[in-house]
N, C-alpha and C positions, 0 to 999 in steps of 0.2 A: 546601074544606070538603065540597062535594058529592062530589068524587072520592074523598076519604078515606072518607066514609060508604058510597059504592058499593063500594070495595075491601073494607071491613069486612064488608059483606053478601056480596060475591062470593067472598071467600076460603074460608069454610066450604063453600060449594057446590062450588068447584073442588077442595078437599081431599076431599070425599066422592066426587067423580067419580074422583079419583086413587086412593082406596081401592078403588073398584070395578074400575078398570082393572088395578091391580097385583094385587088379589085374584083376578081371573080368570086372570091370567098365571102367578102363582106359587102360588096357593092361600091359604086363610085363615090357616093356621098360620104360614106364611112371612111373610105380610103383618103379622100381629101381632108376630112376632119382629123384623121390620125396624123397626117403630114403637118397640118397647121398646129395641132396640139404639140407635136414634138418640137416644132420650131419655137413656139412660145415657151415651152419648158426649157429648151436650150438657152434662150435669151434670159429667162429668169435665173437659171442656174449660173450663167456667166456673170450676171449682175450681182447676185447675192454672194457667190463664192469669190468673186474677184475682190470685193471689199474685205471679206473674211480672210483671204489669203494674205493680203497686204498687212492686216493686223497681226496675223500669226507669224509672218516673217519678221515683223518689227519686234514682237515679243521674244522670238527666238534669238534675234540679234542682241537685244538688251540683256537677255539672260546669259549670253555668252555660249550658248549651246550650238551644235551643228545645225545650220539651217538647210542643209542639203535635202534631207528626207522630206521636210515640210514643203520645200520648193518643188521637188519632183512630183510629190503627190498633188500639190496644187496645180501644177502644169498639166498633169494627166486629167484632172477634173475639168480644167479649162478646155482641154482638147476634147473631152467627152461632150462638153456643152457645144463646141463647134460642130462636132459630128451630129448632134441633135438638130442644129440649125440647118445643116445641109439636108435638102429634101431626099428622102429615101429610107428604106427599111433596113438595108444592110449597114449603112452608116449609123443608124439608130442602134443596131445590135452592137456595133463596135463601141459606141458611146456608153451603152449599158455595161459592157465588159470593163471599160475604164472606170466606171463608178464603183465597181466591186472592190472592196479593200484587198482581197487576196490577189487580185490581178495587179493592183498597184504595188503591193509588197513584192510580188514576183518580179515586176519590172525593176523596182528599186534594188532587189538583190542582184540583178544582172548589171544594172547601170551604175549603182552606187560605188562599186569598187574601182571604177575607172573615171570618177568625176571629182573635180576640185571646185569647191565653193568658197568665195571670198565674202568676208563680212566687213562691216564698217569699223570694227575695233582693231584693225591692222593685224588680223590673224586670218589664216586660211585653214580649211579643213581638207586634208588630203587623204586619199584612201590608202590603206596599207595593203600588202599582198594578201592578207587573210580576209579582206572584205570589211574589216572594222575601220571606223574613222578615227583619226587622231588629229589633234589640234597642233598646229605648228605656228611659230611666231615668224613674222617677216623681219624681225630685228636681226641685223648682222653685226656681230661683235668684231671690231678691228683691233689689231695691235697698234701701239702708238707709232710704230715705224710705218704702218700702212696708211696713216692719215696725216694730212698737213693742211694748214689753213692759209696757204699762200695763194693769192689770186692769180689766175691765168690772164696775163695781159693780152693774149690773143683771143680771148673769149668775147663773143658778141655782147655779153651781159656785163662786161667789165666797164666800170665807170671811170673815165679818164679824168684825173685830177690835174690841177694846174701844174704841179711839179712832175708829172709823168713824162 
C-alpha cells in the first residue's frame, strides 16, 4: 500500500523530469509532438487491439482451448495502450516494454500458475502446481442418495397449489 502511494506520488515527478530532459535535447515543439504522437498511437492501439482481442477470445472459447494466455496478453497490450495515452516518456517506456512478447511471456509465466479462467462452455482452466494449465469440468456427479426431487415447502420459490 505504501509502495503504491509512493509510486503514484513519484511518477508525476519523474515524468516532469523526463519532459525537461527531452525538451532540452530536442526542443519544446518536438517534445510536444512526441507526446501527441504517443497519445494518438495509444488510442489507435487500443481501438485496433480491442476488437482483435474480443475476436481472439471468442475463437479460443469456441475451440475449447485455454483462453487464459490470450486474455492476459491482450490485457497487457491494452495496458500498454493506456500507458501510451498517459502523457509522459516513462509511461511510454513501460508501454513499450508491455508490447514486447518476451515481457508478456515473462509476466504470464509468473501470473498464469495462480490464475483461473472461466469459459462459456461450463469448464474452467485451473493452474496446476507445475505451472501447466489443465481443464476441469464444473459438473459434479452425485450418488442417488445425495439427490432428491422433493420440493421445499419453505422455499420462497415454492408455488403453492390449491391442495397445499
